C-alpha positions in Angstrom: -48.7 -63.7 -24.3 -48.4 -67.5 -26.3 -48.3 -67.5 -30.1 -49.5 -69.5 -32.9 -50.0 -73.5 -32.0 -50.0 -72.6 -28.6 -52.0 -69.6 -28.4 -54.0 -72.2 -30.6 -54.4 -75.1 -28.4 -55.4 -71.9 -24.8 -58.9 -71.2 -26.5 -61.8 -72.6 -25.8 -62.8 -75.6 -26.4 -65.8 -74.2 -28.1 -63.6 -72.6 -30.6 -62.1 -75.2 -32.4 -65.6 -76.5 -33.4 -65.0 -76.6 -37.0 -67.9 -77.2 -39.6 -68.2 -80.0 -41.0 -70.2 -78.4 -43.6 -68.5 -75.7 -44.9 -64.9 -78.1 -43.9 -66.6 -80.8 -47.1 -67.6 -78.3 -48.8 -64.4 -76.1 -48.5 -62.6 -79.5 -49.4 -64.9 -80.0 -52.3 -64.6 -77.6 -54.7 -60.6 -77.5 -53.3 -60.3 -80.9 -55.2 -61.9 -80.0 -58.2 -59.5 -76.9 -59.0 -56.0 -80.2 -58.2 -58.6 -82.6 -60.5 -59.0 -79.4 -63.8 -54.5 -79.2 -64.1 -52.4 -81.4 -64.2 -52.2 -84.3 -62.0 -50.3 -87.3 -61.6 -52.3 -90.4 -62.3 -51.7 -91.7 -59.2 -52.6 -88.3 -57.5 -55.8 -88.5 -59.1 -57.2 -91.1 -57.6 -56.5 -90.2 -54.2 -58.6 -86.9 -55.4 -61.1 -89.3 -56.5 -60.7 -91.7 -54.0 -60.9 -88.8 -51.4 -64.2 -87.6 -53.5 -65.8 -90.0 -53.0 -65.2 -90.8 -49.7 -66.9 -86.8 -48.9 -69.9 -88.3 -51.4 -71.4 -90.6 -48.5 -71.3 -87.2 -46.4 -72.4 -84.3 -48.7 -73.9 -84.8 -51.9 -71.8 -84.1 -54.1 -72.3 -83.7 -58.0 -69.1 -83.5 -59.7 -68.6 -82.8 -63.7 -66.9 -84.0 -66.0 -66.1 -81.5 -68.5 -64.1 -81.9 -72.0 -64.0 -85.5 -71.3 -66.0 -86.8 -74.2 -68.8 -89.1 -74.5 -71.9 -90.4 -72.1 -70.2 -93.5 -72.4 -66.8 -92.6 -71.9 -67.4 -91.4 -68.9 -70.0 -94.6 -67.7 -66.9 -96.6 -68.8 -64.1 -94.0 -66.5 -66.1 -94.3 -64.4 -67.4 -97.8 -63.4 -63.4 -98.5 -64.4 -62.5 -96.8 -61.1 -65.6 -98.5 -58.8 -66.9 -94.6 -58.7 -69.7 -94.0 -57.8 -70.6 -90.1 -56.8 -72.9 -88.8 -59.7 -71.9 -86.8 -62.9 -73.4 -84.5 -65.6 -71.4 -85.2 -68.5 -69.5 -81.5 -70.4 -68.3 -82.2 -74.0 
């Protein structure tokens, strides 16, 4: 009997195919949850960069919660060169 990692590699190739759309949805959900916390500036930049990249593969709409006026959100997105759609919830 194989264990752990060895067993995973012994499975037929078709059993290891990743659902790309599902993975992207789950990753975006995780990143949004992390952004809702209090990440450092460096962590926030990394997460936003990943959301930007994933938004090219999967339609993304992000909510800016308690982020100020629409103008403040636009300036934030522009300063960080982010282009994914944002719904503002001041």
